[in-house]
C-alpha positions as CSV (number, residue, x, y, z in Angstrom):
1,M,76.6,119.6,136.5
2,R,79.1,118.7,134.1
3,Q,77.4,117.5,131.4
4,L,75.0,120.3,131.1
5,S,78.8,122.2,131.2
6,R,79.9,120.3,128.3
7,F,76.4,120.5,126.1
8,I,76.9,124.5,126.3
9,R,80.1,124.7,125.1
10,S,79.2,122.3,122.2
11,A,76.4,124.6,121.7
12,F,78.5,127.9,122.2
13,F,81.3,126.2,119.5
14,F,78.4,125.4,116.7
15,A,76.5,128.6,117.1
16,S,80.1,130.5,116.5
17,L,80.5,128.2,113.6
18,L,77.1,129.3,112.2
19,L,77.9,132.9,113.1
20,S,81.2,132.5,111.1
21,F,79.1,131.7,108.0
22,A,77.3,134.7,108.2
23,A,79.8,137.2,109.3
24,S,82.5,135.6,106.4
25,A,82.7,137.7,103.1
26,Q,81.8,135.0,100.3
27,V,85.6,134.3,98.9
28,D,85.9,133.6,94.7
29,V,88.7,130.8,93.6
30,L,88.9,132.2,90.3
31,T,92.2,131.0,89.1
32,Q,94.2,127.9,89.5
33,H,96.3,128.0,92.9
34,N,94.0,130.9,94.0
35,D,96.1,133.6,93.1
36,N,98.3,135.0,90.1
37,A,101.1,134.7,92.6
38,R,100.1,130.8,92.7
39,T,100.6,130.6,96.2
40,G,98.1,127.8,96.8
41,A,96.7,129.7,99.7
42,N,92.7,131.4,101.0
43,L,93.7,133.4,103.9
44,N,89.8,134.2,104.1
45,E,88.5,131.2,105.3
46,T,87.1,131.3,108.8
47,V,85.0,128.3,109.1
48,L,87.4,125.4,108.5
49,T,89.6,126.0,111.3
50,P,92.1,123.3,112.9
51,G,89.2,123.5,115.7
52,S,86.1,122.3,113.5
53,V,88.1,120.3,111.0
54,N,87.7,115.8,112.6
55,P,86.3,112.9,112.1
56,Q,82.9,114.0,113.8
57,H,82.3,117.0,112.8
58,F,83.6,117.4,108.9
59,G,82.8,114.7,106.2
60,M,81.5,114.8,102.4
61,L,78.3,116.2,101.7
62,F,78.0,115.3,98.6
63,K,79.3,114.0,94.9
64,R,78.6,115.0,91.4
65,V,79.3,112.4,88.8
66,V,80.5,113.5,85.3
67,D,81.4,111.9,82.0
68,D,85.3,111.4,82.1
69,Q,88.2,112.3,84.1
70,L,88.9,115.8,85.7
71,Y,92.6,117.3,85.3
72,T,91.7,120.6,85.9
73,Q,91.2,121.8,89.6
74,P,87.7,123.3,90.2
75,L,86.8,126.6,90.4
76,V,84.6,128.9,92.5
77,A,82.2,132.0,91.6
78,T,80.0,133.1,94.6
79,N,77.0,135.0,93.8
80,V,76.5,134.3,90.1
81,K,72.8,135.5,88.9
82,I,71.8,132.2,87.4
83,G,68.7,129.8,87.8
84,G,66.3,133.3,88.9
85,G,68.5,134.5,91.6
86,W,72.1,134.3,93.3
87,H,74.1,131.7,93.4
88,D,77.9,129.9,94.6
89,V,78.4,128.4,91.5
90,V,81.5,125.6,91.0
91,F,82.9,124.8,87.8
92,V,84.6,121.6,86.7
93,T,85.7,120.4,82.8
94,T,86.2,117.0,81.9
95,V,88.9,115.2,79.1
96,N,86.0,114.4,77.5
97,N,85.7,118.5,76.6
98,S,82.7,119.1,78.6
99,V,82.6,121.9,80.9
100,Y,80.0,121.7,84.0
101,A,78.3,124.5,86.1
102,F,76.7,123.1,89.3
103,D,75.5,124.7,92.0
104,A,78.2,125.1,95.3
105,N,76.2,124.5,98.4
106,D,73.3,123.1,97.4
107,A,73.4,118.8,97.8
108,T,69.9,118.7,96.5
109,A,71.2,120.3,93.3
110,T,72.3,117.1,91.5
111,A,71.7,118.7,87.5
112,P,74.2,121.4,86.5
113,F,73.2,124.6,86.1
114,W,74.7,124.0,82.3
115,H,77.2,121.7,80.5
116,V,78.3,122.5,77.2
117,N,80.4,120.0,75.5
118,F,83.1,121.0,72.2
119,G,82.7,117.6,70.3
120,T,84.9,114.5,70.4
121,P,88.3,115.0,72.0
122,A,91.6,113.6,70.8
123,S,92.9,110.7,72.6
124,L,96.5,109.7,73.6
125,H,96.1,106.9,71.2
126,D,95.7,109.5,68.2
127,A,99.4,109.3,67.6
128,D,102.2,106.7,69.3
129,F,103.2,108.9,71.8
130,G,104.9,106.0,73.8
131,C,103.7,106.4,77.6
132,L,100.1,106.6,79.2
133,D,101.0,110.1,80.9
134,I,97.2,110.7,79.9
135,N,95.1,107.5,80.2
136,G,92.7,108.1,77.3
137,N,91.1,111.2,76.3
138,M,92.5,114.5,76.4
139,G,90.1,116.7,75.1
140,I,91.0,119.5,78.4
141,I,93.1,119.6,80.2
142,G,94.2,123.0,81.5
143,T,92.1,124.3,84.0
144,P,90.1,127.3,82.8
145,V,90.0,130.9,84.4
146,I,87.1,133.1,85.4
147,N,87.4,137.4,85.1
148,A,87.0,139.0,87.9
149,E,83.9,140.2,86.7
150,K,82.6,136.6,86.9
151,N,80.4,137.0,83.7
152,T,82.7,134.9,81.6
153,L,85.1,131.4,81.5
154,Y,87.9,131.0,79.6
155,V,89.1,127.4,78.5
156,V,90.7,125.5,75.7
157,A,89.5,122.7,74.1
158,L,91.4,120.1,71.7
159,T,88.6,118.3,69.1
160,K,88.8,116.5,66.1
161,A,86.9,115.9,63.4
162,G,88.0,112.8,60.7
163,G,91.6,112.2,60.5
164,S,92.4,116.5,61.4
165,F,92.8,117.9,65.2
166,V,92.3,121.3,66.6
167,Q,92.6,123.8,69.4
168,R,90.1,126.2,70.2
169,L,90.1,128.9,73.1
170,H,86.5,129.3,74.1
171,A,85.1,133.0,75.9
172,L,81.6,131.2,77.9
173,D,79.1,133.2,79.2
174,L,79.1,132.2,83.1
175,T,75.5,132.0,83.6
176,T,74.6,130.1,80.3
177,G,77.7,128.3,79.1
178,A,77.1,129.5,75.6
179,D,80.0,131.0,73.2
180,L,80.5,134.5,73.6
181,P,80.7,137.0,70.5
182,H,84.0,136.1,68.6
183,S,84.3,132.8,70.5
184,P,86.0,130.1,69.8
185,T,89.0,131.4,67.9
186,I,91.0,128.6,66.9
187,I,94.3,128.3,68.6
188,E,97.6,128.9,65.7
189,A,101.3,129.3,65.4
190,P,103.8,128.8,63.4
191,D,104.9,125.2,63.8
192,F,102.2,124.6,66.4
193,D,100.7,121.1,65.9
194,P,97.3,120.9,67.8
195,L,97.2,117.1,68.3
196,M,101.2,117.2,69.6
197,Q,101.1,120.3,71.6
198,N,99.7,119.3,75.4
199,Q,97.7,122.2,76.6
200,R,98.5,121.7,80.2
201,P,99.2,124.1,82.5
202,A,96.1,126.4,83.7
203,L,95.2,129.6,82.3
204,F,95.7,132.6,83.2
205,L,94.5,136.3,82.9
206,A,97.0,139.5,83.0
207,G,96.1,143.0,81.5
208,G,93.2,142.6,79.5
209,N,94.4,139.3,77.8
210,V,94.0,135.4,78.7
211,Y,97.1,133.1,78.2
212,A,97.3,129.7,77.0
213,S,100.8,127.6,77.5
214,Y,101.6,124.5,76.3
215,S,103.9,121.2,77.3
216,S,104.0,118.0,75.3
217,H,103.0,114.3,75.8
218,C,105.6,111.8,76.4
219,D,108.2,114.6,74.9
220,K,107.1,112.9,71.8
221,E,108.8,115.4,69.3
222,P,107.8,117.7,67.1
223,Y,106.7,120.3,69.8
224,H,107.6,123.5,71.7
225,G,106.9,125.3,75.0
226,Y,104.0,128.0,73.7
227,L,103.5,131.1,75.5
228,L,99.6,132.1,73.0
229,G,97.8,135.7,74.0
230,Y,94.5,136.6,72.8
231,D,92.4,139.8,73.7
232,T,89.8,138.5,76.4
233,T,87.3,140.2,74.4
234,S,87.8,140.2,71.1
235,L,89.9,137.0,71.3
236,H,92.3,138.7,68.8
237,Q,95.6,136.7,69.2
238,V,98.1,139.2,70.9
239,G,101.2,137.4,71.1
240,V,103.6,134.2,70.6
241,F,106.3,133.3,72.7
242,N,108.1,130.1,71.8
243,T,110.9,128.9,73.9
244,S,112.8,126.6,71.5
245,P,112.0,128.2,67.7
246,S,114.5,126.6,65.2
247,G,114.5,123.6,68.4
248,E,112.5,121.5,70.0
249,G,111.0,121.1,73.5
250,A,111.6,123.9,76.4
251,S,107.8,122.6,77.2
252,I,105.8,125.3,80.1
253,W,104.4,121.9,81.7
254,Q,104.3,123.0,85.3
255,S,102.4,119.6,86.6
256,G,99.0,121.6,85.5
257,Q,100.3,124.7,87.6
258,A,99.4,128.0,85.5
259,P,102.7,130.7,84.9
260,A,102.6,133.2,87.9
261,V,101.9,137.5,87.4
262,D,103.5,139.7,89.5
263,E,102.1,143.2,90.1
264,K,103.2,144.7,87.2
265,G,101.7,142.3,84.7
266,N,105.0,140.2,84.5
267,I,104.8,136.8,83.3
268,Y,106.9,133.9,85.0
269,F,107.1,130.7,84.4
270,V,109.7,127.2,84.1
271,T,110.8,125.2,80.9
272,G,111.8,121.7,80.9
273,N,114.0,119.3,77.9
274,G,114.7,120.5,74.9
275,S,116.9,122.8,73.0
276,W,119.2,125.4,74.5
277,N,121.1,127.9,73.0
278,G,121.2,131.2,75.7
279,T,119.7,133.4,73.1
280,T,116.6,132.4,71.5
281,Q,116.1,128.9,72.8
282,F,115.6,128.7,76.7
283,S,115.0,124.8,78.1
284,E,115.3,124.1,81.4
285,S,115.6,127.9,82.9
286,F,113.2,130.0,84.6
287,I,111.8,132.7,82.3
288,K,110.7,136.3,82.6
289,L,108.3,138.6,80.0
290,D,107.0,141.5,80.0
291,P,103.2,142.4,79.6
292,H,103.9,142.7,76.1
293,M,105.1,139.0,76.3
294,H,108.8,139.9,75.5
295,L,111.7,138.5,77.0
296,V,113.3,140.2,80.1
297,D,115.5,138.2,82.0
298,W,116.2,134.5,82.2
299,F,118.1,132.2,84.7
300,T,119.6,128.6,83.9
301,P,121.1,126.1,86.3
302,T,125.0,125.2,85.6
303,N,123.8,121.1,85.1
304,H,121.2,122.0,82.6
305,F,122.6,119.8,79.8
306,Q,122.6,117.1,82.7
307,L,119.0,118.0,83.5
308,D,118.1,117.2,79.8
309,K,119.7,114.1,79.0
310,E,118.5,112.5,82.6
311,D,114.6,114.0,81.7
312,N,115.0,115.8,85.2
313,D,112.4,118.8,84.5
314,L,112.9,121.7,85.8
315,D,109.6,123.0,85.6
316,S,107.8,120.2,87.5
317,S,107.0,122.4,90.4
318,G,106.1,125.5,88.2
319,A,107.2,129.7,89.2
320,T,105.5,130.7,92.6
321,L,105.9,134.2,93.9
322,I,106.9,134.9,97.0
323,P,104.2,138.3,98.0
324,G,106.3,140.9,99.5
325,T,109.5,140.4,97.8
326,H,111.4,140.1,94.8
327,L,111.5,136.5,95.2
328,V,110.1,133.3,93.3
329,L,110.7,129.6,93.6
330,G,110.7,127.0,91.5
331,G,111.9,123.6,91.8
332,G,112.2,120.0,89.1
333,K,112.6,116.6,88.8
334,Q,116.2,116.5,90.4
335,G,114.2,117.9,93.8
336,V,116.2,120.8,94.0
337,L,114.9,124.3,94.5
338,Y,115.8,126.9,93.0
339,L,115.0,130.9,94.8
340,V,115.9,133.2,92.1
341,D,115.7,137.4,92.6
342,T,112.9,138.5,90.1
343,E,115.0,141.8,89.8
344,H,118.0,140.2,88.8
345,F,117.8,136.7,87.1
346,G,121.5,136.6,86.1
347,H,121.4,134.3,83.6
348,L,123.5,130.8,83.2
349,G,125.3,129.4,86.4
350,D,124.0,128.6,89.6
351,E,126.3,131.3,91.6
352,H,123.3,133.5,90.3
353,A,120.4,131.7,92.1
354,V,119.7,133.6,95.9
355,Q,119.8,130.0,97.0
356,H,119.3,126.2,95.8
357,F,119.7,123.0,97.9
358,P,117.3,119.8,97.4
359,V,114.1,119.7,99.4
360,T,113.1,116.6,98.3
361,S,114.6,113.0,96.8
362,S,112.8,113.1,93.6
363,H,109.9,114.8,91.8
364,L,108.9,118.3,93.3
365,H,105.7,118.8,91.8
366,N,103.6,121.4,93.8
367,L,104.6,124.5,96.5
368,V,102.5,126.2,98.4
369,Y,103.5,129.3,100.8
370,W,102.1,130.7,104.2
371,K,103.3,132.9,106.5
372,S,101.9,131.9,110.3
373,A,101.9,134.2,113.2
374,K,103.3,131.2,115.1
375,N,106.1,130.2,113.0
376,G,106.9,132.6,110.4
377,E,107.1,132.2,106.4
378,L,106.7,128.8,105.2
379,L,106.9,127.0,102.2
380,Y,105.3,123.4,102.1
381,L,105.7,120.9,99.8
382,W,105.6,116.8,99.6
383,G,107.0,115.2,96.7
384,Q,107.2,112.1,94.7
385,T,108.7,109.0,96.8
386,D,109.4,111.2,99.7
387,K,108.0,112.9,102.8
388,A,105.8,115.9,103.5
389,R,107.9,118.8,104.5
390,V,108.2,122.4,105.5
391,Y,110.5,124.6,105.2
392,K,110.8,128.3,107.0
393,F,112.3,132.0,105.5
394,D,115.0,133.5,107.3
395,G,116.0,136.7,106.4
396,G,115.0,136.3,102.5
397,K,116.0,132.7,102.3
398,L,115.2,129.2,103.2
399,N,116.6,127.3,106.2
400,E,117.9,123.7,104.4
401,T,116.9,122.2,107.3
402,P,113.0,121.1,107.4
403,V,111.1,122.8,110.7
404,M,108.6,119.9,110.1
405,T,108.7,116.5,108.5
406,R,105.9,113.6,108.3
407,P,107.3,110.3,109.4
408,E,104.9,108.7,106.1
409,M,106.5,107.6,103.0
410,N,104.7,108.5,99.7
411,H,105.8,105.6,97.6
412,G,105.0,107.1,94.0
413,H,104.4,109.7,91.1
414,P,103.7,112.9,91.4
415,G,103.3,113.5,95.3
416,A,100.9,115.2,96.9
417,M,98.7,118.5,95.5
418,L,98.6,121.1,97.9
419,S,96.3,123.9,99.0
420,L,96.2,125.9,102.3
421,S,92.9,127.8,104.0
422,A,93.7,130.3,106.9
423,H,92.2,133.1,108.6
424,G,95.2,135.4,107.5
425,D,98.3,133.9,109.4
426,K,96.2,132.1,111.7
427,D,93.9,128.8,111.8
428,G,96.0,127.3,108.6
429,I,95.2,124.0,107.7
430,L,97.0,122.0,104.6
431,W,94.9,120.2,102.6
432,A,97.1,116.9,100.6
433,A,95.4,115.4,97.8
434,I,97.6,112.5,97.3
435,H,97.3,108.9,96.1
436,A,96.6,106.1,98.6
437,S,99.1,103.9,97.4
438,G,101.1,103.1,94.6
439,D,101.8,105.3,91.6
440,S,99.7,107.4,89.7
441,W,102.2,108.1,86.3
442,H,100.4,105.9,84.0
443,E,97.2,104.5,86.3
444,S,94.6,105.7,87.7
445,R,95.0,104.9,91.6
446,P,93.0,105.2,94.8
447,G,93.0,108.8,96.3
448,I,93.1,110.0,99.8
449,L,92.5,113.7,101.0
450,H,94.6,115.1,104.0
451,A,94.1,117.7,106.3
452,Y,96.7,118.9,108.5
453,D,97.3,121.0,111.2
454,A,99.7,123.9,109.1
455,D,101.4,125.0,112.2
456,D,102.2,121.5,112.6
457,I,101.8,119.1,110.2
458,N,102.3,115.9,112.3
459,H,98.6,116.4,113.6
460,E,96.2,115.3,111.1
461,L,93.1,116.4,111.8
462,W,91.2,114.7,109.1
463,N,91.2,112.0,106.1
464,S,89.2,110.7,103.3
465,L,89.9,107.4,104.4
466,Q,89.1,107.3,107.6
467,N,85.3,106.9,107.1
468,P,85.5,105.8,104.1
469,G,82.0,105.0,103.2
470,R,81.7,108.5,103.7
471,D,84.3,110.3,102.3
472,D,85.8,108.3,100.0
473,C,86.5,110.2,96.4
474,N,87.8,106.9,94.8
475,N,90.7,107.9,92.4
476,Y,93.2,110.4,92.6
477,S,92.8,113.3,90.2
478,K,96.8,113.5,89.4
479,M,98.1,117.2,89.7
480,A,94.7,118.8,90.2
481,P,95.2,120.5,93.5
482,P,91.5,120.9,96.0
483,T,89.8,124.2,96.1
484,V,89.3,125.3,99.4
485,T,86.9,128.4,100.5
486,N,84.0,129.1,102.2
487,G,83.8,126.8,104.4
488,K,84.2,123.9,101.7
489,V,86.9,122.1,99.6
490,Y,86.3,120.9,96.3
491,L,88.5,117.8,94.9
492,A,88.3,116.0,91.5
493,S,88.7,112.8,90.8
494,F,89.1,110.4,88.4
495,G,85.9,108.5,89.5
496,T,85.7,104.6,89.4
497,E,87.6,103.4,86.9
498,N,91.1,103.9,85.3
499,T,89.4,105.8,82.1
500,G,85.9,107.2,81.5
501,T,85.0,107.9,85.3
502,G,85.5,110.9,87.0
503,Q,83.4,113.1,90.1
504,M,83.9,116.0,92.1
505,C,83.3,115.9,95.8
506,V,82.3,118.6,98.4
507,Y,83.3,118.1,102.2
508,G,82.4,120.2,104.8
509,L,81.2,120.7,108.2
510,L,78.5,118.1,109.0
511,P,75.0,118.8,110.7
512,N,75.4,119.0,114.9
513,G,72.9,121.7,115.6
514,P,69.5,123.2,115.8
515,P,68.6,124.2,111.9
516,P,68.4,128.2,111.2
517,V,65.5,130.3,112.2
518,T,62.6,130.9,109.8
519,P,62.8,133.5,107.0
520,T,60.4,136.7,108.0
521,H,58.6,139.3,106.0
522,V,58.4,137.3,103.2
523,H,56.9,139.6,100.3
524,A,55.9,138.2,96.5
525,S,55.4,140.7,94.1
526,I,54.9,141.4,90.0
527,A,57.1,143.1,87.8
528,G,56.5,142.8,84.0
529,R,56.2,139.4,83.2
530,F,58.3,138.3,86.4
531,V,57.0,137.3,89.8
532,S,59.7,138.5,92.7
533,V,60.0,137.2,95.5
534,A,62.4,138.8,98.7
535,W,62.4,138.3,102.2
536,D,65.2,139.2,105.3
537,A,68.2,137.8,105.3
538,V,68.4,135.3,107.9
539,P,71.7,135.4,110.2
540,D,72.8,132.1,110.4
541,A,71.3,131.0,106.6
542,Q,73.9,130.0,103.9
543,T,71.5,129.7,101.6
544,Y,67.4,129.9,100.8
545,T,65.2,127.6,99.2
546,V,61.7,129.0,97.9
547,E,58.8,126.4,97.2
548,S,55.4,127.9,95.5
549,T,52.0,126.3,95.9
550,Q,49.2,126.9,93.6
551,G,45.8,124.8,93.4
552,G,47.1,122.9,96.1
553,S,50.4,121.6,94.1
554,S,53.6,122.2,96.0
555,H,57.3,122.3,94.6
556,I,60.5,123.7,95.2
557,V,61.0,126.5,92.2
558,A,64.8,127.2,93.6
559,S,67.4,125.9,96.0
560,G,70.5,127.0,96.6
561,L,69.3,130.7,97.1
562,T,72.7,132.9,98.6
563,L,71.0,136.6,98.3
564,P,67.3,136.7,99.9
565,N,65.4,136.9,96.3
566,F,64.1,135.0,93.5
567,T,62.3,135.7,90.6
568,E,60.9,133.8,88.0
569,P,58.5,133.6,84.9
570,A,54.5,134.9,85.7
571,A,53.8,131.9,83.3
572,D,50.2,131.3,84.9
573,K,47.3,132.7,85.7
574,G,45.8,132.4,88.8
575,T,47.0,132.8,92.6
576,T,50.7,131.6,93.5
577,E,51.5,131.2,97.3
578,Y,55.6,131.4,97.7
579,T,57.3,130.1,100.9
580,V,60.9,130.3,102.1
581,M,63.2,128.4,104.2
582,A,66.6,129.0,105.1
583,V,69.4,126.5,105.3
584,S,72.9,125.9,107.0
585,I,74.9,123.0,107.6
586,N,72.5,122.2,110.0
587,G,69.6,121.2,107.8
588,Q,66.5,123.5,106.7
589,S,64.7,125.8,108.8
590,I,60.4,125.8,109.0
591,R,58.9,127.0,106.5
592,S,57.8,130.6,106.0
593,S,54.3,132.2,106.3
594,P,53.4,132.4,102.4
595,A,53.6,135.6,100.7
596,T,50.2,136.0,97.8
597,V,50.4,137.2,94.2
598,T,47.5,136.1,91.9
599,I,47.7,136.8,88.1
600,K,44.7,137.2,86.5
601,Q,46.2,137.6,83.1
602,V,49.5,136.4,81.9
603,P,51.4,139.3,81.3
604,V,52.8,139.4,77.2
605,P,56.5,140.1,75.6
606,R,56.0,143.3,74.3
607,M,57.0,143.2,70.8
608,A,59.3,145.5,69.2
609,H,58.2,147.8,66.7
């Protein structure tokens, strides 16, 4: 009786998981760190919970090997019309100037929907930069951005031809990878050097424009901190903001994080080392621009000259807006966090900050914000050479004593890149990607992905080295946060070697229970030059696979479909049978009853007259 009871509880648990797959709305991650506030949180995750993520039931589902290292965060667009049906698609880029579009769910779909390459990338060895902040190629470094209509992906690539270098902004058709009209456009600005300027921060969209911002390589001059805006349709340049005209530096680095944007379209970012005069040059400063890229306000710490002298860039974490408030957060290599009022930056002097205090012992490269039903408003961080810590907001300020601290130390640069998944204010999981040992500043190091209960980070749910044969994703991708959505975690990796390799690993719930039921009411019809296949949705299905049979020969014509329909060209005469299978975390259903179409004459495309 006890075993039967345990079986019933287990069956109920996994039935609930399957229902949550069907019931939950699909969630896109179209911009770096999830939203324009850069909170790093997906608050619509219902599948991955502290109860479902564990070494027995969670692990790697598949990986995709690509042509070089990934410095960028994977982006996910759901229900994209591609490949004859509707699919969830994950997009990744490499430093070899490649962009890939893979099926986000289908482990069997090893080939990408499309892959484009923009030509020979520049390399860190093309100039005497003086360090190895990037190991080799540096073609695409900044995370792309996808518009809300899910028809365009914007990305910047650095290419070389002969002895010259050029950076181009591309607007790609999301379904084909082809450049859209007016794409690409050459990135240009006064004193802009395409080799010296590192397009490190993620691109972002606001007010009908796409923006690219810039840092340096190893602080090698000449360089400036640029923010460049382009019309999303024409790619005509609409504005240039230079943080150090007639000076040097003041880069917008932010460890790859995009600038933040508030609900009014104002833009927020933080700068690094360089020139400062308080009028036109703003190193080591918080900057607020209006939607037209005009300077609205700024804040500079009292010790900015000392920060510059000691290479303690203020901008290593970037700017994070706190939802529902007038607060922006950011911290730098000194480990000091600044909390600033977005309505009154106050200009020069620590006394103008709402709050500032040391939150970690060294570099601070990443922040995540979540409002928990159990613990209130929380700020998560895991600095360089330090422990993971959580701070709590109280009355519009942070309690300066952590409410949670993990015991283990990270011993190298840059610390962990964090993301958080939750169902609103409950079931939070903190995901931390970090090197497993050593230091990642100038070389690739083995990585590890951790999952912690966000309400108690001392409760580790799972990590990728508990079962390395199944879950190890090899080398850590420096400063690329994991993407968590729709029951899956997408993790960028530097692959297996110090340079020249890369991969993306996809994690999720492992099979444990019966497969979904068989699709019913499958119907096939001819519409013009196409055969259309449709069927009733299966409640516990995650995707669908369509198989066709003609002349006794069967083959899969589509898999990973997220909606119950598929279309393909009517290319052959004769009778074709179509069967459909539903797919979930527990496998594939029995084939449906066949639907038949007979083509007596191949439809010929009508010619325009």
